[in-house]
ZAMARGU-4260 file (C-alpha; in steps of 0.2 Angstrom, whole numbers, plus 5000, padded with zeros to 4 digits):
<rodrens>
0) 4720/5252/4848 | 4721/5268/4837 | 4726/5285/4844 | 4712/5297/4842 | 4725/5311/4843
5) 4733/5306/4827 | 4750/5313/4833 | 4743/5330/4838 | 4747/5336/4855 | 4732/5333/4867
10) 4741/5333/4884 | 4740/5352/4885 | 4726/5362/4878 | 4728/5376/4865 | 4730/5394/4870
15) 4715/5406/4871 | 4720/5415/4855 | 4708/5426/4844 | 4712/5428/4825 | 4704/5443/4817
20) 4709/5436/4799 | 4695/5424/4801 | 4682/5438/4802 | 4670/5438/4788 | 4669/5457/4789
25) 4687/5459/4786 | 4688/5446/4772 | 4674/5455/4763 | 4684/5471/4764 | 4700/5463/4758
30) 4692/5455/4743 | 4683/5471/4738 | 4699/5481/4740 | 4707/5469/4728 | 4693/5472/4715
35) 4685/5455/4718 | 4666/5452/4721 | 4665/5447/4740 | 4652/5435/4747 | 4637/5443/4755
40) 4637/5447/4774 | 4625/5432/4778 | 4625/5414/4775 | 4634/5400/4785 | 4652/5400/4791
45) 4663/5386/4795 | 4679/5385/4805 | 4690/5369/4805 | 4701/5366/4820 | 4694/5380/4830
50) 4705/5377/4846 | 4697/5384/4861 | 4684/5391/4850 | 4687/5409/4854 | 4687/5416/4836
55) 4672/5404/4831 | 4661/5409/4846 | 4665/5428/4845 | 4662/5429/4826 | 4646/5419/4828
60) 4640/5432/4841 | 4647/5447/4832 | 4639/5443/4815 | 4623/5433/4820 | 4627/5422/4805
65) 4625/5403/4807 | 4641/5396/4813 | 4648/5378/4811 | 4665/5371/4817 | 4674/5355/4822
70) 4689/5352/4833 | 4694/5334/4837 | 4699/5339/4855 | 4684/5337/4866 | 4692/5348/4879
75) 4692/5362/4866 | 4674/5358/4861 | 4669/5359/4879 | 4676/5376/4882 | 4668/5383/4866
80) 4651/5375/4870 | 4653/5382/4888 | 4654/5399/4881 | 4639/5397/4869 | 4628/5389/4882
85) 4632/5403/4895 | 4627/5415/4882 | 4612/5406/4876 | 4618/5404/4858 | 4615/5391/4846
90) 4631/5386/4837 | 4635/5370/4828 | 4651/5365/4836 | 4658/5347/4836 | 4672/5337/4842
95) 4674/5327/4826 | 4690/5323/4816 | 4691/5330/4799 | 4688/5313/4792 | 4672/5311/4802
100) 4666/5329/4798 | 4670/5326/4779 | 4657/5312/4779 | 4643/5322/4786 | 4628/5324/4775
105) 4619/5338/4784 | 4632/5352/4780 | 4625/5368/4771 | 4635/5377/4758 | 4646/5389/4767
110) 4650/5407/4761 | 4665/5406/4772 | 4677/5392/4777 | 4693/5395/4788 | 4706/5386/4796
115) 4720/5395/4806 | 4737/5386/4807 | 4730/5369/4807 | 4737/5365/4790 | 4755/5364/4795
120) 4752/5352/4810 | 4742/5338/4803 | 4746/5323/4791 | 4744/5323/4773 | 4729/5311/4776
125) 4720/5325/4786 | 4725/5338/4773 | 4716/5327/4760 | 4700/5328/4771 | 4702/5347/4773
130) 4703/5349/4754 | 4687/5337/4752 | 4677/5348/4765 | 4681/5364/4755 | 4678/5355/4738
135) 4661/5349/4744 | 4655/5363/4755 | 4661/5380/4750 | 4648/5389/4740 | 4651/5396/4723
140) 4658/5413/4726 | 4663/5408/4744 | 4680/5412/4752 | 4692/5400/4760 | 4705/5406/4773
145) 4720/5396/4777 | 4736/5401/4787 | 4751/5391/4788 | 4770/5390/4791 | 4779/5394/4775
150) 4796/5391/4766 | 4808/5399/4763 | 4806/5408/4780 | 4807/5392/4790 | 4822/5384/4781
155) 4836/5389/4793 | 4825/5384/4808 | 4820/5366/4803 | 4835/5358/4811 | 4832/5368/4827
160) 4814/5362/4828 | 4820/5344/4824 | 4832/5345/4839 | 4819/5352/4851 | 4807/5338/4847
165) 4820/5324/4847 | 4826/5329/4864 | 4808/5330/4871 | 4803/5313/4864 | 4820/5303/4867
170) 4829/5312/4882 | 4814/5319/4892 | 4809/5309/4907 | 4793/5300/4903 | 4786/5304/4920
175) 4788/5323/4916 | 4773/5332/4908 | 4774/5340/4891 | 4778/5358/4898 | 4793/5351/4908
180) 4799/5341/4893 | 4798/5357/4882 | 4808/5367/4895 | 4821/5354/4896 | 4823/5353/4877
185) 4825/5372/4876 | 4838/5372/4889 | 4847/5358/4880 | 4846/5367/4864 | 4852/5383/4872
190) 4867/5373/4878 | 4872/5369/4860 | 4871/5388/4856 | 4882/5393/4871 | 4894/5379/4867
195) 4896/5386/4849 | 4889/5371/4839 | 4893/5375/4821 | 4875/5374/4815 | 4870/5388/4827
200) 4886/5398/4822 | 4882/5396/4803 | 4863/5400/4806 | 4862/5414/4819 | 4844/5416/4816
205) 4841/5399/4823 | 4852/5403/4838 | 4842/5418/4841 | 4825/5409/4839 | 4830/5396/4852
210) 4834/5410/4864 | 4818/5419/4860 | 4806/5405/4862 | 4812/5401/4880 | 4800/5414/4886
215) 4785/5408/4876 | 4769/5401/4883 | 4771/5382/4885 | 4753/5379/4878 | 4758/5389/4862
220) 4775/5380/4860 | 4767/5362/4863 | 4755/5365/4848 | 4768/5375/4837 | 4783/5364/4838
225) 4779/5347/4846 | 4766/5338/4836 | 4771/5323/4826 | 4767/5331/4810 | 4775/5348/4806
230) 4777/5353/4788 | 4780/5371/4782 | 4776/5373/4763 | 4780/5384/4749 | 4765/5394/4743
235) 4765/5385/4726 | 4762/5369/4735 | 4748/5376/4745 | 4740/5383/4729 | 4741/5366/4721
240) 4733/5357/4736 | 4718/5368/4735 | 4717/5370/4716 | 4709/5352/4716 | 4695/5360/4727
245) 4691/5373/4714 | 4698/5388/4724 | 4710/5401/4718 | 4722/5412/4727 | 4714/5430/4729
250) 4724/5440/4742 | 4734/5439/4758 | 4722/5441/4773 | 4736/5450/4783 | 4733/5468/4777
255) 4751/5473/4782 | 4756/5462/4767 | 4747/5474/4755 | 4758/5489/4760 | 4773/5489/4749
260) 4781/5504/4757 | 4784/5494/4773 | 4789/5477/4765 | 4798/5479/4748 | 4812/5489/4742
265) 4810/5499/4726 | 4819/5485/4716 | 4808/5471/4723 | 4793/5481/4719 | 4799/5483/4701
270) 4803/5465/4699 | 4787/5459/4705 | 4777/5470/4693 | 4785/5461/4679 | 4777/5445/4684
275) 4760/5442/4678 | 4756/5425/4685 | 4748/5428/4703 | 4755/5412/4710 | 4772/5415/4703
280) 4772/5433/4709 | 4767/5427/4727 | 4780/5414/4727 | 4794/5426/4722 | 4788/5439/4735
285) 4790/5426/4748 | 4809/5425/4744 | 4811/5444/4745 | 4803/5445/4762 | 4809/5427/4768
290) 4791/5423/4772 | 4788/5411/4787 | 4770/5413/4790 | 4756/5416/4777 | 4737/5420/4779
295) 4728/5418/4763 | 4711/5420/4755 | 4706/5409/4741 | 4689/5411/4732 | 4679/5398/4722
300) 4674/5407/4706 | 4683/5423/4706 | 4674/5438/4698 | 4682/5455/4695 | 4673/5471/4697
305) 4675/5486/4686 | 4683/5501/4695 | 4667/5510/4696 | 4657/5496/4703 | 4671/5492/4716
310) 4671/5510/4721 | 4652/5511/4722 | 4652/5496/4734 | 4667/5503/4745 | 4658/5520/4747
315) 4643/5510/4753 | 4653/5502/4767 | 4654/5508/4784 | 4670/5509/4795 | 4673/5512/4813
320) 4688/5518/4823 | 4696/5506/4836 | 4708/5518/4843 | 4706/5535/4852 | 4712/5549/4840
325) 4725/5555/4852 | 4733/5538/4853 | 4735/5535/4834 | 4752/5536/4827 | 4754/5537/4809
330) 4767/5523/4807 | 4766/5505/4800 | 4778/5491/4803 | 4783/5477/4790 | 4798/5467/4784
335) 4808/5483/4781 | 4804/5489/4799 | 4794/5504/4804 | 4789/5517/4792 | 4781/5534/4795
340) 4766/5539/4785 | 4760/5555/4777 | 4750/5564/4791 | 4742/5576/4779 | 4734/5561/4770
345) 4729/5551/4786 | 4724/5564/4799 | 4709/5571/4789 | 4703/5553/4787 | 4705/5549/4805
350) 4697/5565/4811 | 4682/5562/4800 | 4679/5545/4807 | 4680/5552/4825 | 4666/5563/4822
355) 4650/5561/4832 | 4657/5551/4846 | 4666/5539/4834 | 4649/5532/4827 | 4652/5521/4811
360) 4651/5531/4795 | 4650/5526/4777 | 4665/5530/4766 | 4654/5540/4755 | 4649/5551/4770
365) 4667/5553/4775 | 4674/5556/4758 | 4662/5571/4755 | 4671/5580/4770 | 4689/5577/4764
370) 4701/5588/4755 | 4700/5584/4736 | 4718/5577/4736 | 4714/5565/4750 | 4697/5560/4743
375) 4706/5553/4727 | 4700/5535/4726 | 4717/5527/4724 | 4725/5537/4739 | 4710/5535/4750
380) 4709/5516/4748 | 4728/5515/4752 | 4724/5525/4768 | 4710/5514/4773 | 4720/5498/4770
385) 4735/5505/4781 | 4723/5511/4795 | 4715/5494/4796 | 4732/5485/4795 | 4738/5496/4809
390) 4722/5491/4819 | 4716/5508/4821 | 4701/5506/4809 | 4689/5492/4805 | 4676/5489/4792
395) 4659/5489/4800 | 4644/5478/4796 | 4628/5485/4788 | 4615/5492/4800 | 4604/5477/4797
400) 4618/5465/4801 | 4623/5475/4816 | 4605/5474/4823 | 4604/5455/4819 | 4620/5453/4829
405) 4616/5464/4844 | 4607/5451/4855 | 4620/5437/4853 | 4635/5449/4855 | 4627/5457/4871
410) 4624/5439/4878 | 4641/5433/4874 | 4650/5448/4881 | 4639/5447/4897 | 4644/5429/4899
415) 4663/5433/4897 | 4662/5447/4909 | 4653/5436/4922 | 4667/5424/4921 | 4678/5437/4929
420) 4668/5435/4945 | 4674/5417/4946 | 4693/5421/4943 | 4694/5419/4924 | 4704/5431/4915
425) 4709/5422/4899 | 4697/5430/4887 | 4704/5446/4881 | 4692/5449/4867 | 4673/5455/4867
430) 4661/5454/4852 | 4657/5469/4842 | 4640/5468/4833 | 4646/5484/4824 | 4662/5478/4817
435) 4657/5459/4816 | 4673/5454/4824 | 4682/5453/4841 | 4689/5468/4849 | 4704/5466/4861
440) 4698/5472/4878 | 4712/5468/4891 | 4707/5462/4909 | 4708/5478/4918 | 4697/5487/4904
445) 4684/5473/4906 | 4683/5475/4925 | 4680/5494/4923 | 4667/5490/4910 | 4659/5480/4923
450) 4660/5495/4935 | 4653/5506/4921 | 4638/5494/4919 | 4636/5494/4938 | 4633/5513/4937
455) 4649/5519/4943 | 4653/5536/4934 | 4670/5543/4940 | 4687/5535/4939 | 4687/5535/4958
460) 4670/5527/4959 | 4676/5514/4947 | 4692/5510/4955 | 4684/5508/4972 | 4671/5497/4965
465) 4684/5485/4957 | 4694/5485/4973 | 4679/5481/4984 | 4670/5469/4972 | 4683/5460/4962
470) 4700/5461/4971 | 4698/5462/4990 | 4685/5448/4992 | 4697/5436/4984 | 4713/5443/4992
475) 4720/5449/4976 | 4733/5463/4974 | 4738/5472/4959 | 4755/5467/4951 | 4764/5482/4942
480) 4780/5479/4933 | 4782/5463/4941 | 4780/5470/4959 | 4765/5466/4970 | 4757/5482/4977
485) 4755/5479/4995 | 4745/5494/5002 | 4727/5498/4999 | 4733/5516/4994 | 4744/5509/4980
490) 4731/5498/4973 | 4718/5511/4973 | 4730/5524/4965 | 4734/5511/4951 | 4716/5507/4948
495) 4712/5525/4947 | 4725/5527/4933 | 4719/5512/4924 | 4701/5518/4926 | 4706/5535/4918
500) 4713/5526/4903 | 4697/5516/4902 | 4687/5532/4901 | 4697/5538/4886 | 4693/5522/4877
505) 4674/5520/4883 | 4667/5531/4868 | 4676/5519/4856 | 4669/5503/4865 | 4652/5512/4865
510) 4653/5515/4846 | 4657/5497/4844 | 4642/5491/4853 | 4652/5485/4868 | 4651/5499/4880
</rodrens>
């Protein structure tokens, strides 16, 4: 009898992760920023291997676009469909393998196809099916997103991963579950580190990695390290795989990669400018930064914009702040560490987008209010890219797209918030019909959003409502810095402090269509 899992871990479900790089809104901006014609903000979207379905369901709600997806694990499909059913959404989500999905004859042409991480953890046979789906179903002008583990960044860690999985499969007790076998394999590897095994002495990065992952969530580790198939690849090899699907590399979907100041020395920047071939340039860049994980956009039928047309489309785009002005620090992190940014260039842009209670504003509207030096197109584009990379700003959908998405986003957010009453707290994102993506809203901000919707106005009222409605009936107490707060007074005081923090963010959530 064949194993439907095909070597992929199914004993333990995938974590509840959200990945904004899968957002069509963000992908359109990145392509436009690179001077390429982006797909329109409509048309069908497909996510392959959607895991728990968080990204797929949130993006379906936040954009209002037709969404399709498949994940061979029925438990994952059940969770995703549970969310869509609770929200009354119609999303085409299936639990088919890539081989089965590739044989479907009812698929539309997709403007967006994405898969996050899956590529590194499936067999070559499944990779062929993925390529075939992209070849057959990606529309001309459409964008394909793929993230994957990369060489050379993983080179020194490959033997450590081999040791972990070998111990889990050969030395771990068969009666133990995958979580316990993972813990045992990490403890065994740590022993080799402390006993100065020469491999770990020669490769200290591997030793540090073993120590670091000891604290990682076991659900994540099971799917990251313990599948049968696990193959980091060089960027060139990825580009070759997808060349047969008629897609070409366009840009990194991880905007921090676009900021040379934080990633490349002056010598590296100069060397890369001498390389004209885009694939060769990316391959060499991976060696300069020792890249271990890539998030890339590929396009079928790339078309370049002349600068005037590029800027015309950028000025028509709307943007919205994600962070209260007082919380924004003008810094960016990359492979070279943290770098400070020029506040004289960034602060006027931030202040302009914060006007009128943070409502989304077009770049043309904001640019008309900026000092001439900051309004320079090349500098302003760098500022936008950096603010979005820092998660302080996000491209917004058109007003028409926002209106299209409002009903589904509102329904999904209500369904997510309703789960809190039944003890669920794994969903940390809500759908924004303005940004067309998921916005991180931690558990306590969600409970205060419930209090806000219940008509509670002050921080004190919100704190008491949360205590009386969501904590006390279920005999829950607040845990602060690892310590359980035992008295009512301590719990209320902590809740009031958190409610005050929520009040500062509420204008942002309101502008995003969440509040």
